[in-house]
PDB file of N, H, CA, C and O in Angstrom:
ATOM      1  N   MET A   1     167.116  13.791-200.883  1.00  0.00           N
ATOM      2  CA  MET A   1     167.878  12.506-200.678  1.00  0.00           C
ATOM      3  C   MET A   1     166.929  11.172-201.524  1.00  0.00           C
ATOM      4  O   MET A   1     165.701  11.096-201.563  1.00  0.00           O
ATOM      5  N   ASP A   2     167.672  10.451-201.989  1.00  0.00           N
ATOM      6  H   ASP A   2     168.669  10.513-201.957  1.00  0.00           H
ATOM      7  CA  ASP A   2     166.862   9.755-203.051  1.00  0.00           C
ATOM      8  C   ASP A   2     166.447   8.399-202.115  1.00  0.00           C
ATOM      9  O   ASP A   2     166.691   8.410-200.908  1.00  0.00           O
ATOM     10  N   ARG A   3     165.973   7.542-202.592  1.00  0.00           N
ATOM     11  H   ARG A   3     165.775   7.533-203.572  1.00  0.00           H
ATOM     12  CA  ARG A   3     165.403   6.499-201.506  1.00  0.00           C
ATOM     13  C   ARG A   3     166.467   5.171-201.330  1.00  0.00           C
ATOM     14  O   ARG A   3     166.178   4.214-200.612  1.00  0.00           O
ATOM     15  N   ILE A   4     167.573   5.254-201.999  1.00  0.00           N
ATOM     16  H   ILE A   4     167.808   6.031-202.583  1.00  0.00           H
ATOM     17  CA  ILE A   4     168.621   4.295-201.292  1.00  0.00           C
ATOM     18  C   ILE A   4     169.593   5.058-200.460  1.00  0.00           C
ATOM     19  O   ILE A   4     170.406   4.402-199.807  1.00  0.00           O
ATOM     20  N   GLU A   5     169.619   6.498-200.391  1.00  0.00           N
ATOM     21  H   GLU A   5     168.959   7.030-200.921  1.00  0.00           H
ATOM     22  CA  GLU A   5     170.254   7.043-199.449  1.00  0.00           C
ATOM     23  C   GLU A   5     169.473   6.800-198.005  1.00  0.00           C
ATOM     24  O   GLU A   5     170.004   6.534-196.927  1.00  0.00           O
ATOM     25  N   ALA A   6     167.967   6.979-198.310  1.00  0.00           N
ATOM     26  H   ALA A   6     167.536   7.196-199.186  1.00  0.00           H
ATOM     27  CA  ALA A   6     167.354   6.897-196.814  1.00  0.00           C
ATOM     28  C   ALA A   6     167.206   5.686-196.426  1.00  0.00           C
ATOM     29  O   ALA A   6     167.029   5.590-195.212  1.00  0.00           O
ATOM     30  N   LEU A   7     167.213   4.501-197.134  1.00  0.00           N
ATOM     31  H   LEU A   7     167.357   4.578-198.121  1.00  0.00           H
ATOM     32  CA  LEU A   7     167.303   3.505-196.707  1.00  0.00           C
ATOM     33  C   LEU A   7     168.600   3.006-195.830  1.00  0.00           C
ATOM     34  O   LEU A   7     168.518   2.337-194.800  1.00  0.00           O
ATOM     35  N   GLU A   8     169.905   3.500-196.492  1.00  0.00           N
ATOM     36  H   GLU A   8     169.972   4.044-197.329  1.00  0.00           H
ATOM     37  CA  GLU A   8     171.126   3.361-195.801  1.00  0.00           C
ATOM     38  C   GLU A   8     171.393   4.325-194.801  1.00  0.00           C
ATOM     39  O   GLU A   8     172.455   4.261-194.183  1.00  0.00           O
ATOM     40  N   THR A   9     170.510   5.268-194.548  1.00  0.00           N
ATOM     41  H   THR A   9     169.647   5.320-195.050  1.00  0.00           H
ATOM     42  CA  THR A   9     170.529   6.201-193.435  1.00  0.00           C
ATOM     43  C   THR A   9     169.642   5.232-192.180  1.00  0.00           C
ATOM     44  O   THR A   9     170.066   5.002-191.047  1.00  0.00           O
ATOM     45  N   ALA A  10     168.620   4.873-192.631  1.00  0.00           N
ATOM     46  H   ALA A  10     168.276   5.060-193.551  1.00  0.00           H
ATOM     47  CA  ALA A  10     167.876   4.395-191.684  1.00  0.00           C
ATOM     48  C   ALA A  10     168.465   2.977-190.968  1.00  0.00           C
ATOM     49  O   ALA A  10     168.406   2.725-189.765  1.00  0.00           O
ATOM     50  N   LEU A  11     169.166   1.945-192.235  1.00  0.00           N
ATOM     51  H   LEU A  11     169.214   2.149-193.213  1.00  0.00           H
ATOM     52  CA  LEU A  11     170.138   1.097-191.703  1.00  0.00           C
ATOM     53  C   LEU A  11     170.881   1.225-190.809  1.00  0.00           C
ATOM     54  O   LEU A  11     170.905   0.375-189.919  1.00  0.00           O
ATOM     55  N   ALA A  12     171.741   2.375-190.780  1.00  0.00           N
ATOM     56  H   ALA A  12     171.722   3.065-191.502  1.00  0.00           H
ATOM     57  CA  ALA A  12     172.981   2.749-190.284  1.00  0.00           C
ATOM     58  C   ALA A  12     172.426   3.291-188.868  1.00  0.00           C
ATOM     59  O   ALA A  12     173.159   3.310-187.879  1.00  0.00           O
ATOM     60  N   HIS A  13     171.001   3.758-188.827  1.00  0.00           N
ATOM     61  H   HIS A  13     170.405   3.742-189.630  1.00  0.00           H
ATOM     62  CA  HIS A  13     170.468   4.227-187.418  1.00  0.00           C
ATOM     63  C   HIS A  13     170.229   2.651-186.364  1.00  0.00           C
ATOM     64  O   HIS A  13     170.395   2.427-185.165  1.00  0.00           O
ATOM     65  N   LEU A  14     169.804   1.868-187.445  1.00  0.00           N
ATOM     66  H   LEU A  14     169.669   2.050-188.419  1.00  0.00           H
ATOM     67  CA  LEU A  14     168.913   0.715-186.715  1.00  0.00           C
ATOM     68  C   LEU A  14     170.338  -0.342-186.268  1.00  0.00           C
ATOM     69  O   LEU A  14     170.391  -1.076-185.280  1.00  0.00           O
ATOM     70  N   THR A  15     171.229  -0.181-187.137  1.00  0.00           N
ATOM     71  H   THR A  15     171.186   0.415-187.939  1.00  0.00           H
ATOM     72  CA  THR A  15     172.465  -0.870-186.723  1.00  0.00           C
ATOM     73  C   THR A  15     173.064  -0.299-185.581  1.00  0.00           C
ATOM     74  O   THR A  15     173.545  -1.106-184.785  1.00  0.00           O
ATOM     75  N   ARG A  16     173.171   1.196-185.245  1.00  0.00           N
ATOM     76  H   ARG A  16     172.781   1.852-185.891  1.00  0.00           H
ATOM     77  CA  ARG A  16     173.674   1.601-184.202  1.00  0.00           C
ATOM     78  C   ARG A  16     172.823   1.603-182.923  1.00  0.00           C
ATOM     79  O   ARG A  16     173.296   1.900-181.826  1.00  0.00           O
ATOM     80  N   ALA A  17     171.271   1.180-183.166  1.00  0.00           N
ATOM     81  H   ALA A  17     170.887   0.938-184.057  1.00  0.00           H
ATOM     82  CA  ALA A  17     170.300   0.975-181.950  1.00  0.00           C
ATOM     83  C   ALA A  17     170.966  -0.533-181.352  1.00  0.00           C
ATOM     84  O   ALA A  17     171.385  -0.718-180.209  1.00  0.00           O
ATOM     85  N   VAL A  18     170.930  -1.418-182.351  1.00  0.00           N
ATOM     86  H   VAL A  18     170.590  -1.268-183.279  1.00  0.00           H
ATOM     87  CA  VAL A  18     171.212  -2.702-182.197  1.00  0.00           C
ATOM     88  C   VAL A  18     172.520  -2.729-181.229  1.00  0.00           C
ATOM     89  O   VAL A  18     172.464  -3.276-180.128  1.00  0.00           O
ATOM     90  N   GLU A  19     173.651  -2.127-181.692  1.00  0.00           N
ATOM     91  H   GLU A  19     173.697  -1.682-182.587  1.00  0.00           H
ATOM     92  CA  GLU A  19     174.471  -2.145-181.077  1.00  0.00           C
ATOM     93  C   GLU A  19     174.742  -1.582-179.479  1.00  0.00           C
ATOM     94  O   GLU A  19     175.443  -2.019-178.566  1.00  0.00           O
ATOM     95  N   ASP A  20     174.095  -0.732-179.564  1.00  0.00           N
ATOM     96  H   ASP A  20     173.526  -0.376-180.305  1.00  0.00           H
ATOM     97  CA  ASP A  20     173.828   0.016-177.971  1.00  0.00           C
ATOM     98  C   ASP A  20     172.967  -0.893-177.252  1.00  0.00           C
ATOM     99  O   ASP A  20     173.287  -1.220-176.109  1.00  0.00           O
ATOM    100  N   LEU A  21     171.838  -1.372-177.819  1.00  0.00           N
ATOM    101  H   LEU A  21     171.578  -1.107-178.747  1.00  0.00           H
ATOM    102  CA  LEU A  21     170.843  -2.389-176.838  1.00  0.00           C
ATOM    103  C   LEU A  21     171.853  -3.642-176.725  1.00  0.00           C
ATOM    104  O   LEU A  21     171.808  -4.272-175.669  1.00  0.00           O
ATOM    105  N   SER A  22     172.671  -4.019-177.625  1.00  0.00           N
ATOM    106  H   SER A  22     172.708  -3.507-178.483  1.00  0.00           H
ATOM    107  CA  SER A  22     173.288  -5.395-177.705  1.00  0.00           C
ATOM    108  C   SER A  22     174.693  -4.947-176.420  1.00  0.00           C
ATOM    109  O   SER A  22     175.035  -5.933-175.767  1.00  0.00           O
ATOM    110  N   GLU A  23     175.316  -3.866-176.124  1.00  0.00           N
ATOM    111  H   GLU A  23     175.039  -3.065-176.654  1.00  0.00           H
ATOM    112  CA  GLU A  23     176.174  -3.438-175.150  1.00  0.00           C
ATOM    113  C   GLU A  23     175.093  -3.287-173.341  1.00  0.00           C
ATOM    114  O   GLU A  23     175.521  -3.610-172.233  1.00  0.00           O
ATOM    115  N   VAL A  24     173.909  -2.796-173.620  1.00  0.00           N
ATOM    116  H   VAL A  24     173.562  -2.534-174.520  1.00  0.00           H
ATOM    117  CA  VAL A  24     173.181  -2.864-172.502  1.00  0.00           C
ATOM    118  C   VAL A  24     172.724  -4.202-172.040  1.00  0.00           C
ATOM    119  O   VAL A  24     172.599  -4.456-170.842  1.00  0.00           O
ATOM    120  N   VAL A  25     172.476  -5.051-172.976  1.00  0.00           N
ATOM    121  H   VAL A  25     172.577  -4.845-173.950  1.00  0.00           H
ATOM    122  CA  VAL A  25     172.232  -6.591-172.070  1.00  0.00           C
ATOM    123  C   VAL A  25     173.608  -7.447-172.000  1.00  0.00           C
ATOM    124  O   VAL A  25     173.697  -8.630-171.671  1.00  0.00           O
ATOM    125  N   VAL A  26     174.477  -6.732-172.318  1.00  0.00           N
ATOM    126  H   VAL A  26     174.405  -5.771-172.586  1.00  0.00           H
ATOM    127  CA  VAL A  26     175.794  -7.407-171.946  1.00  0.00           C
ATOM    128  C   VAL A  26     176.116  -6.828-170.573  1.00  0.00           C
ATOM    129  O   VAL A  26     176.246  -7.705-169.719  1.00  0.00           O
ATOM    130  N   ARG A  27     176.259  -5.721-170.189  1.00  0.00           N
ATOM    131  H   ARG A  27     176.153  -5.009-170.883  1.00  0.00           H
ATOM    132  CA  ARG A  27     176.240  -4.704-168.819  1.00  0.00           C
ATOM    133  C   ARG A  27     175.412  -5.653-167.660  1.00  0.00           C
ATOM    134  O   ARG A  27     175.821  -6.158-166.615  1.00  0.00           O
ATOM    135  N   GLN A  28     174.003  -5.671-168.340  1.00  0.00           N
ATOM    136  H   GLN A  28     173.670  -5.261-169.190  1.00  0.00           H
ATOM    137  CA  GLN A  28     172.880  -6.346-167.456  1.00  0.00           C
ATOM    138  C   GLN A  28     173.110  -7.535-166.933  1.00  0.00           C
ATOM    139  O   GLN A  28     172.820  -7.898-165.793  1.00  0.00           O
ATOM    140  N   GLU A  29     173.876  -8.427-168.155  1.00  0.00           N
ATOM    141  H   GLU A  29     174.111  -8.132-169.081  1.00  0.00           H
ATOM    142  CA  GLU A  29     174.252  -9.805-167.710  1.00  0.00           C
ATOM    143  C   GLU A  29     174.952  -9.873-166.772  1.00  0.00           C
ATOM    144  O   GLU A  29     174.660 -10.592-165.816  1.00  0.00           O
ATOM    145  N   ALA A  30     176.106  -9.101-166.821  1.00  0.00           N
ATOM    146  H   ALA A  30     176.343  -8.517-167.598  1.00  0.00           H
ATOM    147  CA  ALA A  30     177.191  -8.888-165.913  1.00  0.00           C
ATOM    148  C   ALA A  30     176.438  -8.628-164.447  1.00  0.00           C
ATOM    149  O   ALA A  30     176.761  -9.264-163.444  1.00  0.00           O
ATOM    150  N   GLU A  31     175.482  -7.698-164.450  1.00  0.00           N
ATOM    151  H   GLU A  31     175.220  -7.181-165.265  1.00  0.00           H
ATOM    152  CA  GLU A  31     175.157  -7.241-163.090  1.00  0.00           C
ATOM    153  C   GLU A  31     174.249  -8.424-162.412  1.00  0.00           C
ATOM    154  O   GLU A  31     174.179  -8.762-161.231  1.00  0.00           O
ATOM    155  N   ILE A  32     173.570  -8.941-163.584  1.00  0.00           N
ATOM    156  H   ILE A  32     173.627  -8.666-164.544  1.00  0.00           H
ATOM    157  CA  ILE A  32     172.590  -9.836-162.872  1.00  0.00           C
ATOM    158  C   ILE A  32     173.417 -11.338-162.178  1.00  0.00           C
ATOM    159  O   ILE A  32     173.093 -12.029-161.212  1.00  0.00           O
ATOM    160  N   ALA A  33     174.651 -11.463-163.189  1.00  0.00           N
ATOM    161  H   ALA A  33     174.914 -10.901-163.974  1.00  0.00           H
ATOM    162  CA  ALA A  33     175.180 -12.584-162.242  1.00  0.00           C
ATOM    163  C   ALA A  33     176.158 -12.061-161.211  1.00  0.00           C
ATOM    164  O   ALA A  33     176.699 -12.972-160.584  1.00  0.00           O
ATOM    165  N   THR A  34     176.557 -10.748-160.842  1.00  0.00           N
ATOM    166  H   THR A  34     176.118 -10.008-161.351  1.00  0.00           H
ATOM    167  CA  THR A  34     176.910 -10.447-159.593  1.00  0.00           C
ATOM    168  C   THR A  34     175.879 -10.667-158.501  1.00  0.00           C
ATOM    169  O   THR A  34     176.090 -11.359-157.505  1.00  0.00           O
ATOM    170  N   LEU A  35     174.585  -9.934-158.803  1.00  0.00           N
ATOM    171  H   LEU A  35     174.414  -9.372-159.612  1.00  0.00           H
ATOM    172  CA  LEU A  35     173.596  -9.962-157.823  1.00  0.00           C
ATOM    173  C   LEU A  35     173.098 -11.241-157.473  1.00  0.00           C
ATOM    174  O   LEU A  35     172.574 -11.426-156.375  1.00  0.00           O
ATOM    175  N   VAL A  36     173.250 -12.378-158.544  1.00  0.00           N
ATOM    176  H   VAL A  36     173.675 -12.228-159.437  1.00  0.00           H
ATOM    177  CA  VAL A  36     172.975 -13.906-158.046  1.00  0.00           C
ATOM    178  C   VAL A  36     174.127 -14.575-157.060  1.00  0.00           C
ATOM    179  O   VAL A  36     173.894 -15.448-156.224  1.00  0.00           O
ATOM    180  N   ARG A  37     175.346 -14.015-157.320  1.00  0.00           N
ATOM    181  H   ARG A  37     175.535 -13.306-157.999  1.00  0.00           H
ATOM    182  CA  ARG A  37     176.294 -14.508-156.681  1.00  0.00           C
ATOM    183  C   ARG A  37     176.194 -13.857-154.950  1.00  0.00           C
ATOM    184  O   ARG A  37     176.331 -14.506-153.913  1.00  0.00           O
ATOM    185  N   ARG A  38     175.953 -12.602-155.084  1.00  0.00           N
ATOM    186  H   ARG A  38     175.842 -12.075-155.927  1.00  0.00           H
ATOM    187  CA  ARG A  38     175.584 -12.144-153.669  1.00  0.00           C
ATOM    188  C   ARG A  38     174.495 -12.657-152.814  1.00  0.00           C
ATOM    189  O   ARG A  38     174.579 -12.682-151.586  1.00  0.00           O
ATOM    190  N   GLN A  39     173.398 -13.092-153.532  1.00  0.00           N
ATOM    191  H   GLN A  39     173.330 -13.071-154.529  1.00  0.00           H
ATOM    192  CA  GLN A  39     172.338 -13.483-152.798  1.00  0.00           C
ATOM    193  C   GLN A  39     172.635 -14.987-152.573  1.00  0.00           C
ATOM    194  O   GLN A  39     171.924 -15.560-151.747  1.00  0.00           O
ATOM    195  N   ARG A  40     173.456 -15.590-153.114  1.00  0.00           N
ATOM    196  H   ARG A  40     174.033 -15.124-153.785  1.00  0.00           H
ATOM    197  CA  ARG A  40     173.771 -17.078-152.848  1.00  0.00           C
ATOM    198  C   ARG A  40     174.550 -17.107-151.359  1.00  0.00           C
ATOM    199  O   ARG A  40     174.320 -17.816-150.379  1.00  0.00           O
ATOM    200  N   ALA A  41     175.521 -16.102-151.560  1.00  0.00           N
ATOM    201  H   ALA A  41     175.708 -15.526-152.355  1.00  0.00           H
ATOM    202  CA  ALA A  41     176.307 -15.798-150.362  1.00  0.00           C
ATOM    203  C   ALA A  41     175.566 -15.436-149.059  1.00  0.00           C
ATOM    204  O   ALA A  41     175.767 -15.868-147.924  1.00  0.00           O
ATOM    205  N   LEU A  42     174.507 -14.387-149.571  1.00  0.00           N
ATOM    206  H   LEU A  42     174.344 -14.036-150.493  1.00  0.00           H
ATOM    207  CA  LEU A  42     173.825 -14.034-148.326  1.00  0.00           C
ATOM    208  C   LEU A  42     172.982 -15.228-147.721  1.00  0.00           C
ATOM    209  O   LEU A  42     173.007 -15.420-146.506  1.00  0.00           O
ATOM    210  N   ILE A  43     172.217 -16.053-148.587  1.00  0.00           N
ATOM    211  H   ILE A  43     172.197 -15.897-149.575  1.00  0.00           H
ATOM    212  CA  ILE A  43     171.665 -17.290-148.214  1.00  0.00           C
ATOM    213  C   ILE A  43     172.605 -17.989-147.395  1.00  0.00           C
ATOM    214  O   ILE A  43     172.378 -18.220-146.208  1.00  0.00           O
ATOM    215  N   GLU A  44     173.639 -18.330-147.974  1.00  0.00           N
ATOM    216  H   GLU A  44     173.823 -18.142-148.938  1.00  0.00           H
ATOM    217  CA  GLU A  44     174.404 -19.257-147.052  1.00  0.00           C
ATOM    218  C   GLU A  44     174.651 -18.684-145.747  1.00  0.00           C
ATOM    219  O   GLU A  44     174.360 -19.160-144.649  1.00  0.00           O
ATOM    220  N   ARG A  45     175.228 -17.593-146.021  1.00  0.00           N
ATOM    221  H   ARG A  45     175.465 -17.206-146.912  1.00  0.00           H
ATOM    222  CA  ARG A  45     175.513 -16.567-144.463  1.00  0.00           C
ATOM    223  C   ARG A  45     174.467 -16.747-143.449  1.00  0.00           C
ATOM    224  O   ARG A  45     174.651 -17.099-142.284  1.00  0.00           O
ATOM    225  N   GLN A  46     173.295 -16.456-144.044  1.00  0.00           N
ATOM    226  H   GLN A  46     173.146 -16.170-144.991  1.00  0.00           H
ATOM    227  CA  GLN A  46     171.920 -16.529-143.185  1.00  0.00           C
ATOM    228  C   GLN A  46     171.699 -18.131-142.395  1.00  0.00           C
ATOM    229  O   GLN A  46     171.205 -18.366-141.293  1.00  0.00           O
ATOM    230  N   ALA A  47     172.340 -19.208-143.549  1.00  0.00           N
ATOM    231  H   ALA A  47     172.741 -19.017-144.445  1.00  0.00           H
ATOM    232  CA  ALA A  47     172.001 -20.510-143.059  1.00  0.00           C
ATOM    233  C   ALA A  47     173.192 -21.106-141.909  1.00  0.00           C
ATOM    234  O   ALA A  47     173.188 -22.130-141.226  1.00  0.00           O
ATOM    235  N   GLU A  48     174.126 -20.061-142.019  1.00  0.00           N
ATOM    236  H   GLU A  48     174.129 -19.229-142.574  1.00  0.00           H
ATOM    237  CA  GLU A  48     175.122 -20.619-141.058  1.00  0.00           C
ATOM    238  C   GLU A  48     174.913 -19.700-139.995  1.00  0.00           C
ATOM    239  O   GLU A  48     175.592 -19.907-138.989  1.00  0.00           O
ATOM    240  N   ARG A  49     174.315 -18.959-139.984  1.00  0.00           N
ATOM    241  H   ARG A  49     173.764 -18.791-140.801  1.00  0.00           H
ATOM    242  CA  ARG A  49     173.979 -17.898-138.423  1.00  0.00           C
ATOM    243  C   ARG A  49     172.855 -18.834-137.965  1.00  0.00           C
ATOM    244  O   ARG A  49     172.920 -19.074-136.760  1.00  0.00           O
ATOM    245  N   GLU A  50     171.865 -19.411-138.597  1.00  0.00           N
ATOM    246  H   GLU A  50     171.812 -19.216-139.576  1.00  0.00           H
ATOM    247  CA  GLU A  50     170.567 -20.072-138.026  1.00  0.00           C
ATOM    248  C   GLU A  50     171.579 -21.399-137.379  1.00  0.00           C
ATOM    249  O   GLU A  50     171.504 -21.721-136.193  1.00  0.00           O
ATOM    250  N   LEU A  51     172.242 -21.886-138.078  1.00  0.00           N
ATOM    251  H   LEU A  51     172.302 -21.624-139.041  1.00  0.00           H
ATOM    252  CA  LEU A  51     172.762 -23.372-137.338  1.00  0.00           C
ATOM    253  C   LEU A  51     173.644 -22.826-136.172  1.00  0.00           C
ATOM    254  O   LEU A  51     173.522 -23.445-135.115  1.00  0.00           O
ATOM    255  N   ASP A  52     174.513 -21.773-136.180  1.00  0.00           N
ATOM    256  H   ASP A  52     174.612 -21.270-137.039  1.00  0.00           H
ATOM    257  CA  ASP A  52     175.315 -21.262-135.081  1.00  0.00           C
ATOM    258  C   ASP A  52     174.274 -20.902-134.033  1.00  0.00           C
ATOM    259  O   ASP A  52     174.535 -20.941-132.830  1.00  0.00           O
ATOM    260  N   SER A  53     173.226 -20.591-134.463  1.00  0.00           N
ATOM    261  H   SER A  53     173.015 -20.560-135.440  1.00  0.00           H
ATOM    262  CA  SER A  53     172.412 -20.027-133.045  1.00  0.00           C
ATOM    263  C   SER A  53     171.671 -21.068-132.089  1.00  0.00           C
ATOM    264  O   SER A  53     171.146 -20.852-130.996  1.00  0.00           O
ATOM    265  N   GLY A  54     171.814 -22.677-133.063  1.00  0.00           N
ATOM    266  H   GLY A  54     172.240 -22.852-133.950  1.00  0.00           H
ATOM    267  CA  GLY A  54     171.338 -23.368-132.179  1.00  0.00           C
ATOM    268  C   GLY A  54     169.559 -23.593-132.216  1.00  0.00           C
ATOM    269  O   GLY A  54     168.881 -24.446-131.643  1.00  0.00           O
ATOM    270  N   ALA A  55     169.258 -22.773-132.880  1.00  0.00           N
ATOM    271  H   ALA A  55     169.809 -22.080-133.345  1.00  0.00           H
ATOM    272  CA  ALA A  55     167.391 -23.225-133.240  1.00  0.00           C
ATOM    273  C   ALA A  55     167.234 -24.411-133.941  1.00  0.00           C
ATOM    274  O   ALA A  55     167.769 -24.855-134.957  1.00  0.00           O
ATOM    275  N   SER A  56     166.196 -24.921-133.016  1.00  0.00           N
ATOM    276  H   SER A  56     165.761 -24.560-132.191  1.00  0.00           H
ATOM    277  CA  SER A  56     166.129 -26.113-133.548  1.00  0.00           C
ATOM    278  C   SER A  56     165.036 -26.260-134.972  1.00  0.00           C
ATOM    279  O   SER A  56     164.845 -27.319-135.569  1.00  0.00           O
ATOM    280  N   ILE A  57     164.555 -25.252-135.237  1.00  0.00           N
ATOM    281  H   ILE A  57     164.710 -24.391-134.752  1.00  0.00           H
ATOM    282  CA  ILE A  57     163.648 -24.896-136.395  1.00  0.00           C
ATOM    283  C   ILE A  57     164.070 -23.602-137.137  1.00  0.00           C
ATOM    284  O   ILE A  57     163.741 -22.465-136.802  1.00  0.00           O
ATOM    285  N   PRO A  58     164.997 -24.008-138.402  1.00  0.00           N
ATOM    286  CA  PRO A  58     165.384 -22.699-139.053  1.00  0.00           C
ATOM    287  C   PRO A  58     164.359 -21.465-139.014  1.00  0.00           C
ATOM    288  O   PRO A  58     163.133 -21.569-138.993  1.00  0.00           O
ATOM    289  N   LEU A  59     165.157 -20.187-139.008  1.00  0.00           N
ATOM    290  H   LEU A  59     166.153 -20.102-139.025  1.00  0.00           H
ATOM    291  CA  LEU A  59     164.124 -19.165-138.950  1.00  0.00           C
ATOM    292  C   LEU A  59     163.207 -19.047-140.116  1.00  0.00           C
ATOM    293  O   LEU A  59     162.042 -18.704-139.911  1.00  0.00           O
ATOM    294  N   ALA A  60     163.675 -19.330-141.464  1.00  0.00           N
ATOM    295  H   ALA A  60     164.621 -19.608-141.630  1.00  0.00           H
ATOM    296  CA  ALA A  60     162.670 -19.085-142.565  1.00  0.00           C
ATOM    297  C   ALA A  60     161.256 -20.110-142.242  1.00  0.00           C
ATOM    298  O   ALA A  60     160.218 -19.880-142.864  1.00  0.00           O
ATOM    299  N   ASP A  61     161.316 -21.220-141.249  1.00  0.00           N
ATOM    300  H   ASP A  61     162.158 -21.407-140.744  1.00  0.00           H
ATOM    301  CA  ASP A  61     160.232 -22.258-141.027  1.00  0.00           C
ATOM    302  C   ASP A  61     159.847 -21.834-139.778  1.00  0.00           C
ATOM    303  O   ASP A  61     158.980 -22.624-139.404  1.00  0.00           O
ATOM    304  N   GLN A  62     160.045 -20.977-138.920  1.00  0.00           N
ATOM    305  H   GLN A  62     160.749 -20.335-139.224  1.00  0.00           H
ATOM    306  CA  GLN A  62     159.219 -20.525-137.891  1.00  0.00           C
ATOM    307  C   GLN A  62     157.704 -19.736-138.327  1.00  0.00           C
ATOM    308  O   GLN A  62     157.487 -19.037-139.317  1.00  0.00           O
ATOM    309  N   ARG A  63     157.033 -20.010-137.529  1.00  0.00           N
ATOM    310  H   ARG A  63     157.209 -20.578-136.725  1.00  0.00           H
ATOM    311  CA  ARG A  63     155.860 -18.927-137.288  1.00  0.00           C
ATOM    312  C   ARG A  63     156.192 -17.733-136.610  1.00  0.00           C
ATOM    313  O   ARG A  63     156.873 -17.590-135.595  1.00  0.00           O
ATOM    314  N   PRO A  64     155.458 -16.665-137.504  1.00  0.00           N
ATOM    315  CA  PRO A  64     155.852 -15.253-136.757  1.00  0.00           C
ATOM    316  C   PRO A  64     155.232 -15.243-135.478  1.00  0.00           C
ATOM    317  O   PRO A  64     154.199 -15.910-135.414  1.00  0.00           O
ATOM    318  N   PRO A  65     155.694 -14.500-134.159  1.00  0.00           N
ATOM    319  CA  PRO A  65     155.137 -14.556-133.171  1.00  0.00           C
ATOM    320  C   PRO A  65     153.658 -14.226-133.148  1.00  0.00           C
ATOM    321  O   PRO A  65     152.994 -14.821-132.299  1.00  0.00           O
ATOM    322  N   HIS A  66     153.026 -13.356-133.962  1.00  0.00           N
ATOM    323  H   HIS A  66     153.565 -12.872-134.651  1.00  0.00           H
ATOM    324  CA  HIS A  66     151.701 -13.171-133.829  1.00  0.00           C
ATOM    325  C   HIS A  66     150.699 -14.507-134.085  1.00  0.00           C
ATOM    326  O   HIS A  66     149.501 -14.468-133.806  1.00  0.00           O
ATOM    327  N   TRP A  67     151.211 -15.421-134.526  1.00  0.00           N
ATOM    328  H   TRP A  67     152.185 -15.452-134.753  1.00  0.00           H
ATOM    329  CA  TRP A  67     150.168 -16.194-134.846  1.00  0.00           C
ATOM    330  C   TRP A  67     150.021 -17.258-133.803  1.00  0.00           C
ATOM    331  O   TRP A  67     149.118 -18.090-133.893  1.00  0.00           O
TER     332      TRP A  67
END
């Protein structure tokens, strides 16, 4: 294999690697967006529960019982 063929082969492998990594990043971006939406929904749900329970101090701001 001459030098140009070796360079073309290396370039083809690198191009494929970049495409594969790009696909991974796109999937991770979608997954992160889903997780962020779920986290926000859980935070809102917990805040509603705290308001419905009638607690004067939100649970997140209360001291643990052992203090």
